C-alpha positions, 0 to 999 in steps of 0.5 A: 432513453439511455443515460449516457454516463450511467455506467460512471456512477456506483449503482447501488451504494455498498456502504464501509466495509469492516476495519482493517486490523491493526498492524496491517500494511496498506498503500492509502489514496488520498482521492481529493490529492489524487483528483487534483492531480498531485504526485504524492497522492498514494502512501505506504501505511500502516493501520494503527486504530480505529476510530471508535464512534458510529460516524466513522465506523469502516475506518481507520486511522493510519500511520505514514512510513515515509514522514511519520505523519498520523492521518486519521478516519480513513475509509477502507475503500481507499485503501489496499492491503500490501500482501507480505508475499509480494514485499518479500518476493525479491528476497525470496527470489534472490540468488545468494551467490558470492563475490569473486573475492570469496565473501557470501552476500546477503540476501539484499545484496544478491538482489541488487548484484543480480539486478545490476547483471540483468541492467548491464 
């Protein structure tokens, strides 16, 4: 007999992955908040520490970038590394144009001006 929900479970436990380097920017999904349907389940964080005991191997302590709250012993399975190239992509492709008044825009200003034109 075929088990109808077998594909929904992990066939074998994979164990905890290695801790991420301190200073790495990550997205953290709070699984309890996610499963409960809360809208604030995902946070942008930075890895600040690694627990020293063997019970929390493969975990990292985080700093929430918005609230400055520390989140301790987060399993790496609930973290996604934020690629610096992705974070900086919008600035890298921003055209550095001048305003009609002759002023040069910053990269961020040029990005805002370009996107404002695209939506109008």
